[in-house]
KOLKE-960024 format. One line per field, with one value per residue: residue number from 0; x, y, z of N, C-alpha, C, O in turn; residue in one letter. Coordinates in Angstrom, 3 decimals, padded with zeros to 6 digits. Each point is the difference from the previous one (the first is absolute). Last residue first. Layout:
REM KOLKE-960024
seq NUM:...
n_x X:...
n_y Y:...
n_z Z:...
ca_x X:...
ca_y Y:...
ca_z Z:...
c_x X:...
c_y Y:...
c_z Z:...
o_x X:...
o_y Y:...
o_z Z:...
type A:...
//
This chain:
REM KOLKE-960024
seq 208:207:206:205:204:203:202:201:200:199:198:197:196:195:194:193:192:191:190:189:188:187:186:185:184:183:182:181:180:179:178:177:176:175:174:173:172:171:170:169:168:167:166:165:164:163:162:161:160:159:158:157:156:155:154:153:152:151:150:149:148:147:146:145:144:143:142:141:140:139:138:137:136:135:134:133:132:131:130:129:128:127:126:125:124:123:122:121:120:119:118:117:116:115:114:113:112:111:110:109:108:107:106:105:104:103:102:101:100:99:98:97:96:95:94:93:92:91:90:89:88:87:86:85:84:83:82:81:80:79:78:77:76:75:74:73:72:71:70:69:68:67:66:65:64:63:62:61:60:59:58:57:56:55:54:53:52:51:50:49:48:47:46:45:44:43:42:41:40:39:38:37:36:35:34:33:32:31:30:29:28:27:26:25:24:23:22:21:20:19:18:17:16:15:14:13:12:11:10:9:8:7:6:5:4:3:2:1:0
n_x -010.585:006.625:005.306:005.836:005.528:004.623:000.225:000.178:000.507:-005.028:-005.203:-002.383:-003.320:-005.660:-004.064:-002.277:-004.486:-005.658:-002.254:-002.194:-000.910:-001.476:000.178:003.737:004.457:005.114:004.555:005.295:004.257:005.215:004.442:002.240:-001.294:001.379:-004.283:-003.170:000.784:-003.329:-005.494:-005.287:-005.974:-004.176:-002.939:-001.865:-001.370:000.865:004.234:004.809:004.955:004.777:005.360:004.317:004.897:004.023:002.250:-002.115:000.692:-004.339:-004.264:-000.163:-003.509:-005.751:-005.389:-005.932:-004.317:-002.949:-002.145:-000.889:001.458:004.780:004.871:005.009:004.976:005.399:004.614:004.435:003.595:001.811:-002.648:000.249:-004.309:-004.761:-000.702:-003.602:-006.041:-005.386:-006.002:-004.250:-002.962:-002.442:-000.363:001.934:005.174:005.034:005.300:005.630:005.258:004.578:003.801:003.071:001.247:-003.428:-000.190:-004.241:-005.179:-001.357:-003.704:-006.261:-005.455:-006.110:-004.357:-002.938:-002.433:000.219:002.282:005.708:005.176:005.372:005.892:005.275:004.549:002.629:002.108:000.522:-003.881:-000.546:-004.049:-005.643:-001.998:-003.763:-006.298:-005.140:-006.174:-004.232:-003.039:-003.982:-002.711:002.337:001.256:005.869:005.710:004.670:006.023:005.184:004.501:001.583:001.610:-001.039:-004.434:-000.303:002.265:-002.531:-003.518:-001.621:-006.048:-003.228:000.878:-002.570:-005.243:-001.380:-000.071:-004.303:-004.615:-000.452:001.133:002.664:004.704:000.703:001.557:005.458:004.596:002.142:005.045:004.413:-000.592:000.506:-000.609:000.412:-004.258:-005.240:-004.123:-005.656:-004.285:-002.871:-004.782:-005.394:-003.176:-003.418:-005.518:-004.629:-002.580:-002.192:000.199:002.447:005.668:003.969:000.805:003.194:005.751:002.827:001.300:004.575:005.251:001.794:002.253:005.533:004.026:003.754:002.486
n_y -016.921:-002.044:-001.921:-001.415:000.622:000.176:004.329:006.438:004.471:-000.471:000.651:005.165:003.158:-000.584:002.524:005.246:001.296:-000.143:003.433:000.980:000.553:-005.444:-004.468:-004.709:-001.740:-004.378:-003.864:-003.104:-001.478:003.701:001.546:005.324:006.183:005.316:003.449:004.123:006.003:004.580:001.388:000.467:000.206:000.694:-001.588:-000.474:-006.293:-004.920:-003.551:-001.427:-004.550:-003.509:-002.960:-001.214:003.541:001.721:005.677:005.558:005.493:003.171:003.132:005.996:004.633:000.843:000.859:000.242:000.296:-003.562:-001.745:-006.717:-004.788:-002.548:-000.927:-004.628:-003.120:-002.924:-000.709:003.264:001.507:005.825:004.992:005.484:003.204:002.502:005.743:004.625:000.226:000.829:-000.046:000.411:-004.195:-002.641:-006.902:-004.610:-001.738:-000.094:-004.279:-002.164:-002.979:-000.567:002.843:001.281:005.781:004.400:005.358:003.408:001.823:005.511:004.476:-000.096:000.528:-000.115:-000.116:-005.315:-003.415:-006.782:-004.147:-001.181:000.069:-004.200:-001.209:-003.126:-000.270:002.336:001.124:005.641:003.765:005.202:003.341:000.898:004.886:004.627:-000.544:000.594:-000.485:-000.151:-004.990:-001.707:-004.830:-005.864:-004.813:-000.718:000.331:-004.098:-000.961:-003.090:-000.279:001.152:000.452:005.000:001.003:001.109:005.394:005.550:005.142:005.084:000.766:-002.143:-005.657:-004.365:-001.994:-004.085:-005.669:-003.021:-002.215:-005.123:-005.267:-002.893:003.458:001.304:-004.873:-002.204:001.684:-001.291:-001.908:004.102:005.238:005.560:005.606:004.448:004.444:-001.821:-003.927:000.467:001.125:-003.842:-002.930:001.865:-000.749:-004.533:-000.409:001.941:-002.936:-005.646:-004.849:-003.075:-000.937:004.068:001.254:-003.211:000.337:003.483:-001.261:-003.016:002.095:002.416:-002.755:-001.448:004.483:003.722:005.337
n_z -023.020:000.450:-002.621:001.393:-002.600:-001.381:-004.261:000.189:-003.384:-003.281:002.587:001.320:-003.534:-000.654:003.238:-000.879:-003.417:001.366:004.449:004.918:005.060:004.119:001.632:-001.990:-001.502:001.961:-001.809:001.489:-001.509:002.388:001.803:-001.883:001.540:-000.880:-002.591:003.021:000.143:-002.052:002.734:-000.568:000.126:-000.432:006.095:004.891:002.531:000.567:-002.095:-001.208:001.832:-002.029:001.550:-001.203:003.205:002.604:-000.545:002.318:-000.084:-002.946:002.876:001.074:-001.795:002.374:-000.752:000.157:-000.530:005.126:004.561:001.271:-000.365:-002.469:-000.757:001.614:-002.173:001.592:-001.021:004.177:003.184:000.608:002.923:000.683:-002.977:002.732:001.685:-001.538:001.902:-000.981:-000.297:-000.602:004.375:004.083:-000.048:-000.863:-002.243:-000.434:001.265:-002.095:001.683:-000.666:005.035:003.837:001.642:003.203:001.519:-002.852:002.489:002.165:-001.832:001.121:-001.238:000.310:-000.935:003.240:003.230:-000.982:-001.465:-001.779:-000.058:001.068:-001.848:001.684:-000.209:005.913:004.387:002.512:003.459:001.812:-003.179:001.938:002.935:-001.203:000.453:-001.872:-000.570:-000.960:003.357:003.079:-002.455:-000.696:-002.176:-000.862:000.226:001.584:-001.683:001.697:000.267:006.589:004.665:003.365:004.225:006.074:001.804:000.139:002.307:-000.510:-001.027:-004.577:-001.249:002.655:-001.170:-003.975:001.037:002.315:-002.760:-002.834:002.439:002.259:002.628:005.990:003.192:-000.655:003.253:005.503:002.820:000.339:003.331:000.186:002.361:001.689:-000.620:-002.194:002.168:002.059:-003.779:-003.327:001.573:-000.745:-004.782:-001.069:001.556:-002.987:-004.363:-000.008:-000.013:004.936:001.871:002.014:005.667:003.548:000.693:003.701:005.489:001.864:001.063:004.958:004.498:000.905:000.369:-001.529:-000.309
ca_x -000.973:-001.355:-000.931:-001.352:-001.061:000.271:-000.362:000.235:001.199:001.170:000.283:000.549:001.345:000.825:000.216:000.967:001.327:000.482:-000.429:001.057:-000.460:000.542:-000.839:-001.458:-000.449:-001.466:-000.530:-001.470:-000.529:-001.455:-000.275:000.360:-000.358:001.208:000.673:-000.629:000.910:000.975:001.203:000.993:001.347:-000.089:001.225:-000.412:000.365:-001.089:-001.388:-000.528:-001.440:-000.626:-001.467:-000.409:-001.444:-000.288:000.669:-000.274:001.170:000.966:-000.376:000.937:001.091:001.228:001.002:001.378:-000.057:001.232:-000.457:000.201:-001.206:-001.315:-000.564:-001.445:-000.684:-001.448:-000.269:-001.409:-000.187:000.804:-000.207:001.130:001.104:-000.292:000.922:001.172:001.174:000.967:001.378:000.003:001.214:-000.503:-000.006:-001.308:-001.231:-000.807:-001.387:-000.805:-001.424:-000.109:-001.354:-000.060:000.932:-000.137:001.079:001.202:-000.086:000.871:001.296:001.072:001.075:001.378:-000.041:001.181:-000.527:-000.175:-001.387:-001.128:-000.886:-001.326:-000.914:-001.361:000.136:-001.176:000.121:000.989:-000.044:001.005:001.316:000.073:000.844:001.348:000.970:001.062:001.353:-000.028:001.392:000.459:-000.659:-000.263:-001.439:-000.934:-001.044:-001.277:-000.998:-001.295:000.318:-001.015:000.432:001.218:-000.270:-000.629:000.839:000.405:000.608:001.448:000.611:-000.573:000.508:001.443:000.114:-000.300:001.082:001.174:-000.225:000.034:-001.269:-000.742:-000.054:-000.250:-001.309:-001.026:000.005:-001.340:-000.928:000.112:000.775:-000.781:000.314:000.985:001.160:000.554:001.350:000.831:000.417:001.012:001.246:000.461:000.598:001.274:000.973:000.276:000.885:-000.803:-000.204:-001.414:-000.809:000.119:-000.602:-001.455:-000.488:000.037:-001.052:-001.295:-000.131:-000.229:-001.385:-000.850:-000.092:-001.329:-000.118
ca_y 001.093:-000.544:001.047:-000.435:000.058:-001.039:-001.312:-000.971:000.367:000.048:-001.367:-000.729:000.536:-000.527:-001.422:-000.097:000.366:-001.135:-000.032:000.096:000.867:001.348:000.932:000.008:001.372:000.006:001.326:000.065:-001.025:-000.150:-001.323:-001.054:-001.220:-000.535:-000.851:-001.319:-000.897:-000.518:000.819:-000.475:-000.171:000.263:000.343:001.074:001.307:000.796:-000.100:001.363:000.058:001.267:-000.038:-001.002:-000.227:-001.430:-000.819:-001.333:-000.448:-000.586:-001.407:-000.915:-000.326:000.797:-000.744:000.166:000.699:000.576:001.188:001.217:000.477:-000.007:001.341:000.016:001.214:-000.168:-000.831:-000.294:-001.450:-000.614:-001.419:-000.449:-000.422:-001.363:-000.940:-000.152:000.800:-000.813:000.106:000.885:000.757:001.250:001.090:000.281:-000.162:001.168:-000.042:001.083:-000.087:-000.671:-000.341:-001.439:-000.407:-001.461:-000.521:-000.207:-001.361:-000.909:-000.077:000.899:-000.868:000.465:001.089:000.863:001.297:000.904:000.079:000.062:001.043:-000.092:000.930:-000.028:-000.452:-000.412:-001.400:-000.200:-001.478:-000.503:-000.005:-001.195:-001.021:000.105:000.785:-000.898:000.523:001.061:000.312:001.143:001.234:000.780:-000.027:000.131:000.820:000.078:000.782:000.003:-000.033:-000.452:-001.252:000.146:-000.149:-001.304:-001.165:-000.786:-001.080:000.023:000.508:001.312:000.954:000.119:000.882:001.372:000.485:000.241:001.176:001.228:000.371:-001.163:000.007:001.322:000.471:-000.710:000.451:000.458:-001.125:-000.868:-001.207:-001.237:-000.945:-000.986:000.578:001.120:-000.328:-000.569:001.093:000.787:-000.779:000.075:001.329:-000.031:-000.736:000.782:001.118:001.225:000.427:000.365:-001.185:-000.323:001.094:-000.087:-001.114:000.409:001.013:-000.692:-000.785:000.927:000.463:-001.107:-001.131:-000.534:-001.416
ca_z -000.049:000.062:000.438:-000.368:001.015:000.999:-000.568:001.082:000.758:-000.882:-000.445:001.138:000.236:-001.090:000.263:001.100:-000.509:-000.772:-001.397:-000.998:-001.088:000.078:000.751:-000.209:-000.248:-000.098:000.271:-000.017:-000.904:000.125:000.567:-000.962:000.748:000.627:-000.992:000.046:000.719:-000.968:-000.144:000.954:-000.530:-001.438:-000.723:-000.906:000.516:000.560:-000.435:000.023:-000.219:000.388:-000.091:-000.998:-000.054:000.184:-001.017:000.558:000.752:-000.916:-000.184:000.669:-000.916:000.150:000.754:-000.445:-001.284:-000.536:-000.725:000.772:000.674:-000.629:000.142:-000.240:000.461:-000.214:-001.171:-000.237:-000.065:-001.059:000.353:000.812:-000.849:-000.472:000.642:-000.870:000.349:000.723:-000.444:-001.168:-000.282:-000.575:000.965:000.599:-000.772:000.375:-000.470:000.573:-000.360:-001.299:-000.443:-000.254:-001.040:000.118:000.851:-000.798:-000.528:000.745:-000.671:000.428:000.468:-000.187:-000.977:-000.087:-000.435:001.124:000.471:-000.920:000.529:-000.597:000.658:-000.547:-001.385:-000.766:-000.419:-001.050:000.024:000.942:-000.627:-000.849:000.628:-000.550:000.768:000.419:-000.145:-001.004:-000.340:000.794:-000.445:001.206:000.260:-001.117:000.610:-000.700:000.731:-000.688:-001.423:-000.951:-000.634:-000.776:-001.430:-000.282:000.331:-001.169:000.779:-000.152:001.230:000.305:-000.984:000.268:001.158:-000.401:-000.853:000.842:000.837:-000.786:-000.646:-000.494:-001.472:-000.579:000.479:-000.764:-001.390:-000.396:000.101:-001.166:000.325:-000.040:-001.063:000.438:000.663:-000.752:-000.500:001.068:000.879:-000.702:000.049:001.375:000.171:-000.734:000.803:001.213:-000.305:-000.046:-001.400:-000.109:-000.311:-001.423:-000.765:000.195:-000.814:-001.410:-000.192:000.074:-001.230:-001.117:000.144:-000.460:000.922:000.302:-000.366
c_x -001.415:-000.987:-001.422:-000.984:-001.330:-001.129:000.202:-000.379:000.338:001.290:001.238:000.396:000.698:001.447:000.893:000.328:001.056:001.408:000.572:-000.591:001.101:-000.483:000.623:-000.689:-001.512:-000.502:-001.506:-000.473:-001.522:-000.532:-001.503:-000.213:000.241:-000.266:001.289:000.710:-000.525:000.974:001.006:001.260:000.902:001.362:-000.269:001.198:-000.489:000.487:-000.917:-001.488:-000.472:-001.467:-000.551:-001.502:-000.361:-001.481:-000.302:000.536:-000.176:001.265:000.974:-000.354:000.938:001.066:001.258:000.900:001.385:-000.222:001.187:-000.564:000.292:-001.087:-001.408:-000.548:-001.455:-000.720:-001.480:-000.195:-001.436:-000.210:000.688:-000.096:001.214:001.163:-000.260:000.974:001.159:001.223:000.889:001.408:-000.132:001.161:-000.565:000.076:-001.224:-001.340:-000.766:-001.384:-000.750:-001.438:-000.002:-001.333:-000.015:000.839:-000.022:001.176:001.237:-000.037:000.922:001.299:001.172:000.952:001.403:-000.143:001.134:-000.641:-000.141:-001.332:-001.258:-000.932:-001.327:-000.881:-001.359:000.371:-001.172:000.122:000.902:000.061:001.108:001.382:000.098:000.914:001.377:001.035:000.989:001.372:000.035:001.426:000.508:-000.584:-000.344:-001.444:-001.028:-000.993:-001.248:-001.001:-001.265:000.524:-000.976:000.424:001.272:-000.189:-000.675:000.773:000.373:000.717:001.527:000.675:-000.439:000.631:001.462:000.181:-000.234:001.158:001.224:-000.025:000.197:-001.406:-000.817:-000.161:-000.373:-001.394:-001.125:-000.059:-001.431:-000.982:000.008:000.891:-000.826:000.399:001.119:001.264:000.702:001.434:000.910:000.502:001.140:001.333:000.548:000.709:001.366:001.081:000.382:000.931:-000.936:-000.375:-001.478:-000.900:000.010:-000.717:-001.508:-000.583:-000.078:-001.146:-001.339:-000.282:-000.361:-001.468:-000.863:000.085:-001.363
c_y -000.507:001.156:-000.533:001.006:-000.466:-000.121:-001.160:-001.407:-001.000:000.245:-000.049:-001.420:-000.787:000.459:-000.619:-001.466:-000.138:000.263:-001.236:-000.011:000.237:000.802:001.361:001.079:000.126:001.441:000.006:001.377:000.009:-000.988:-000.286:-001.411:-001.230:-001.305:-000.602:-000.981:-001.434:-000.981:-000.635:000.838:-000.536:-000.155:000.226:000.493:001.048:001.208:000.971:000.028:001.438:-000.009:001.329:000.035:-000.947:-000.337:-001.487:-001.063:-001.403:-000.502:-000.708:-001.462:-001.046:-000.441:000.853:-000.867:000.153:000.630:000.732:001.162:001.098:000.584:000.101:001.402:-000.003:001.202:-000.027:-000.759:-000.402:-001.499:-000.882:-001.478:-000.490:-000.542:-001.449:-001.023:-000.261:000.854:-000.867:000.156:000.816:000.929:001.239:000.958:000.414:-000.012:001.191:-000.015:001.106:-000.015:-000.578:-000.438:-001.494:-000.681:-001.521:-000.550:-000.329:-001.427:-001.016:-000.215:000.902:-001.060:000.507:001.040:001.013:001.293:000.757:000.147:000.129:000.996:-000.003:000.936:-000.005:-000.402:-000.491:-001.439:-000.536:-001.524:-000.518:-000.118:-001.278:-001.100:000.026:000.822:-001.012:000.640:000.999:000.415:001.227:001.350:000.682:-000.111:000.257:000.788:000.134:000.757:000.077:000.053:-000.490:-001.267:-000.087:-000.279:-001.344:-001.275:-001.112:-001.030:000.047:000.636:001.420:001.017:000.173:000.959:001.454:000.568:000.320:001.232:001.300:000.317:-001.141:-000.025:001.349:000.456:-000.638:000.445:000.385:-001.156:-000.958:-001.185:-001.272:-000.990:-000.979:000.564:001.197:-000.215:-000.504:001.154:000.769:-000.738:000.171:001.341:-000.069:-000.677:000.797:001.196:001.195:000.391:000.331:-001.155:-000.319:001.087:-000.158:-001.090:000.416:000.978:-000.729:-000.773:000.961:000.404:-001.090:-001.187:-000.539
c_z 000.362:000.132:-000.086:000.572:-000.559:001.028:000.971:-000.479:001.093:000.777:-000.895:-000.410:001.109:000.140:-001.082:000.290:001.093:-000.501:-000.685:-001.412:-001.037:-001.212:000.250:000.846:-000.184:-000.061:-000.252:000.434:-000.088:-001.027:000.079:000.529:-000.877:000.759:000.547:-000.935:000.054:000.645:-000.959:-000.183:001.109:-000.674:-001.486:-000.823:-000.997:000.802:000.741:-000.375:000.175:-000.388:000.494:-000.262:-001.150:-000.101:000.103:-000.960:000.578:000.674:-000.939:-000.185:000.589:-001.005:000.123:000.870:-000.607:-001.372:-000.630:-000.805:001.023:000.881:-000.575:000.286:-000.442:000.610:-000.374:-001.311:-000.323:-000.148:-001.048:000.366:000.756:-000.825:-000.400:000.564:-000.965:000.317:000.883:-000.564:-001.281:-000.354:-000.688:001.188:000.821:-000.731:000.574:-000.626:000.718:-000.520:-001.416:-000.614:-000.322:-001.094:000.115:000.786:-000.844:-000.529:000.663:-000.773:000.381:000.531:-000.342:-001.106:-000.131:-000.513:001.316:000.737:-000.848:000.691:-000.749:000.813:-000.701:-001.423:-000.842:-000.500:-001.102:000.044:000.887:-000.637:-000.830:000.528:-000.678:000.761:000.548:-000.207:-001.162:-000.358:000.745:-000.420:001.327:000.465:-001.092:000.841:-000.849:000.857:-000.842:-001.435:-001.072:-000.730:-000.842:-001.494:-000.302:000.333:-000.991:000.852:-000.091:001.210:000.341:-000.948:000.419:001.170:-000.379:-000.813:000.846:000.903:-000.788:-000.522:-000.603:-001.521:-000.612:000.408:-000.801:-001.465:-000.393:000.038:-001.192:000.358:000.118:-001.083:000.262:000.637:-000.634:-000.484:001.116:000.866:-000.662:000.155:001.417:000.152:-000.680:000.839:001.240:-000.155:-000.126:-001.426:-000.160:-000.399:-001.490:-000.788:000.122:-000.888:-001.473:-000.285:-000.032:-001.279:-001.132:000.056:-000.631:000.957:000.439
o_x -000.952:000.078:-000.464:-000.138:-000.423:-000.010:-000.564:-000.914:001.125:001.051:000.777:001.066:001.172:000.933:000.897:001.161:001.116:000.836:000.985:-000.975:000.132:-000.969:-000.369:000.362:-000.501:000.226:-000.445:000.412:-000.567:000.137:-000.409:000.018:-000.942:000.932:000.583:000.041:000.749:000.519:000.032:000.258:-000.410:000.086:-000.752:000.108:-000.923:-000.322:000.182:-000.522:000.089:-000.341:000.386:-000.447:000.370:-000.397:000.176:-000.762:000.933:000.810:000.175:000.803:000.619:000.084:000.286:-000.309:000.142:-000.580:000.008:-000.896:-000.401:000.118:-000.515:000.052:-000.300:000.160:-000.353:000.496:-000.316:000.258:-000.658:000.927:000.916:000.291:000.810:000.758:000.154:000.298:-000.425:000.174:-000.359:-000.070:-000.748:-000.484:-000.031:-000.653:-000.267:-000.142:000.096:-000.231:000.583:-000.194:000.511:-000.533:000.912:001.000:000.350:000.859:000.886:000.278:000.406:-000.274:000.217:-000.393:-000.200:-000.656:-000.740:-000.132:-000.567:-000.344:-000.070:-000.030:-000.086:000.723:-000.020:000.606:-000.473:000.861:001.125:000.476:000.871:000.970:000.398:000.531:-000.346:000.231:-000.005:000.484:-000.050:000.736:-000.816:-000.301:000.085:-000.379:000.055:-000.137:000.049:000.570:000.279:000.636:-000.067:-000.310:000.656:000.108:-000.831:001.180:000.661:000.219:000.790:000.794:000.391:000.565:000.915:000.688:000.397:000.814:000.920:-000.753:000.203:-000.467:-001.180:-000.903:-000.719:-001.050:-000.869:-000.467:-001.031:001.029:-000.597:000.927:001.164:000.973:001.197:000.955:000.923:001.188:001.133:000.914:001.038:001.209:001.037:000.911:001.160:001.030:-000.523:-001.165:-000.745:-000.546:-000.986:-001.047:-000.672:-000.780:-001.090:-000.938:-000.652:-000.950:-001.114:-000.792:-000.678:000.844:-000.476
o_y 000.782:000.804:-000.393:000.118:000.447:-000.927:-001.079:-000.614:-000.020:-000.550:-000.953:-000.488:-000.356:-000.769:-000.787:-000.348:-000.448:-000.904:-000.578:-000.702:001.094:-000.396:000.677:000.233:001.091:000.783:-000.267:000.511:-000.469:000.205:-001.103:-000.956:-000.636:-000.638:-000.889:-001.202:-000.931:-000.899:-001.221:000.467:-000.107:-000.127:-000.746:001.184:-000.270:000.167:000.282:001.058:000.557:-000.183:000.483:-000.339:000.221:-001.145:-000.732:-000.680:-000.557:-000.678:-001.216:-000.873:-000.776:-001.178:000.796:-000.256:000.283:-000.611:001.226:-000.191:-000.076:000.024:001.104:000.474:-000.018:000.289:-000.237:000.414:-001.188:-000.552:-000.633:-000.560:-000.558:-001.195:-000.879:-000.616:-001.107:000.938:-000.497:000.291:-000.528:001.211:-000.120:-000.303:-000.174:001.037:000.072:000.100:000.140:-000.094:000.572:-001.179:-000.407:-000.546:-000.594:-000.410:-001.167:-000.809:-000.557:-001.102:000.836:-000.653:000.586:-000.317:001.196:000.001:-000.414:-000.369:001.089:-000.162:000.405:-000.072:000.094:000.711:-001.155:-000.237:-000.513:-000.572:-000.200:-001.105:-000.832:-000.380:-000.976:000.966:-000.837:000.684:-000.383:001.022:001.114:000.883:-000.498:-000.541:001.010:-000.411:000.465:-000.271:000.284:001.007:-000.984:000.079:-000.315:-001.127:-000.893:-000.896:-000.833:000.164:000.462:001.210:000.943:000.843:001.077:001.081:000.820:000.919:001.161:000.911:000.772:-000.916:-000.369:000.981:000.327:000.066:000.688:000.445:-000.863:-000.457:-000.195:-000.206:-000.282:-000.787:000.394:000.298:-000.065:000.271:000.698:000.322:-000.021:000.466:000.635:000.045:000.072:000.662:000.381:000.080:000.256:-000.091:-000.775:-000.011:000.239:-000.250:-000.291:000.275:000.103:-000.328:-000.069:000.293:-000.046:-000.387:000.225:-000.882:000.293
o_z 000.011:000.930:-001.071:001.218:-001.066:000.810:-000.182:000.551:000.501:-000.330:000.053:000.373:-000.124:-000.232:000.303:000.216:-000.263:-000.012:000.461:-000.271:-000.549:-000.647:000.960:001.153:-000.274:000.922:-001.116:001.042:-000.987:-001.206:000.363:-000.775:-000.472:000.488:-000.620:000.261:000.296:-000.662:-000.150:-001.109:001.156:-001.221:-000.627:-000.319:-000.768:001.176:001.185:-000.353:001.094:-001.169:001.065:-001.095:-001.153:000.218:-000.974:-000.688:000.579:-000.631:000.085:000.328:-000.728:-000.346:-000.894:001.164:-001.190:-000.897:-000.112:-000.823:001.161:001.225:-000.179:001.135:-001.194:001.186:-001.156:-001.048:-000.066:-001.070:-000.825:000.586:-000.604:000.039:000.295:-000.749:-000.518:-000.740:001.043:-001.183:-001.053:000.212:-000.970:001.091:001.218:-000.118:001.200:-001.219:001.219:-001.206:-000.922:-000.294:-001.043:-000.966:000.574:-000.590:-000.174:000.350:-000.649:-000.474:-000.807:001.006:-001.060:-001.122:000.213:-001.042:000.892:001.167:-000.098:001.171:-001.161:001.228:-001.224:-000.697:-000.426:-001.045:-001.014:000.669:-000.461:-000.260:000.257:-000.656:-000.636:-000.548:000.834:-000.998:-001.170:000.486:-000.520:-000.439:000.776:001.064:-000.700:001.097:-001.138:001.192:-001.197:-000.421:-000.684:-001.051:-001.189:-000.387:-000.536:-000.838:-000.361:000.308:000.930:000.032:-000.049:000.418:000.451:-000.170:000.073:000.445:000.102:-000.143:000.271:-000.329:-001.157:-000.579:-000.122:-000.834:-000.725:-000.462:-000.116:-001.043:-000.645:-000.644:001.039:000.193:000.071:-000.692:-000.279:000.727:000.420:-000.020:000.481:000.679:000.188:000.228:000.659:000.498:000.156:000.668:-001.084:-000.388:-000.601:-001.103:-000.697:-000.597:-000.990:-000.912:-000.564:-000.726:-001.042:-000.727:-000.522:-000.859:-001.003:-000.158:001.096
type L:I:I:R:T:H:P:M:R:N:Q:L:H:E:I:F:A:K:S:F:Q:N:G:E:L:Y:L:E:T:L:Q:R:L:E:L:F:S:S:P:L:S:T:L:Y:N:R:K:L:N:L:Y:R:L:N:K:L:Q:G:I:S:D:P:L:I:E:L:K:N:Q:G:L:E:L:W:E:L:K:K:L:Q:G:L:S:A:P:L:Q:H:L:Y:N:S:D:L:N:L:Y:Q:L:K:Q:L:K:G:I:S:E:P:I:V:Q:L:A:N:A:C:L:N:L:M:K:L:N:H:L:S:G:I:A:D:P:L:H:K:L:Q:E:L:A:F:L:E:L:K:Q:L:S:Q:L:P:A:L:I:G:E:E:L:C:L:F:I:K:L:F:T:N:N:F:D:V:Y:L:E:K:P:V:G:M:G:K:V:I:Q:L:A:M:R:I:N:T:E:E:D:S:D:L:L:C:R:I:K:Y:I:D:Q:T:T:H:M
//
């Protein structure tokens, strides 16, 4: 159990906002757990949240419904622990240097909004299709050449941005996205014939080129 002196020491380390001190605070709580009165101190900046995920110290993050880790050049990978944040409804990871998204992201069953815009993603995990409540998905300005077949399982998806990737086609399951009302395809490599086919098969969807 943490003493009042322990809590004061941990809080001072966290208040410095220096990575070395934050890591030191994480090591102190690793064996004994995070005192509830310090939860906010551990989740009030991008860096602290990321380091908590990296170290597997999840208690301060479990109640989060919204998580934004964006415009971080050093963020090249996402820890598997992201899948443990079961209360997330909004996840914004735009403008980082992400190259891979872990399969564990499919465990975020309450997620409604996911922004992966402006990263370096070449592919997406098949588990993406497990996000049954997802309504809004931003995938623009990546390096995607193909989408997983499981994308057709996103039955509640209303908005999808695929702008400025390297896509030449979409999986046949894509036609199952019957709630999709807006689809952005500008800056890909689709043929005119493919776009016409898509427009004919998805008359309920506004396709922006």
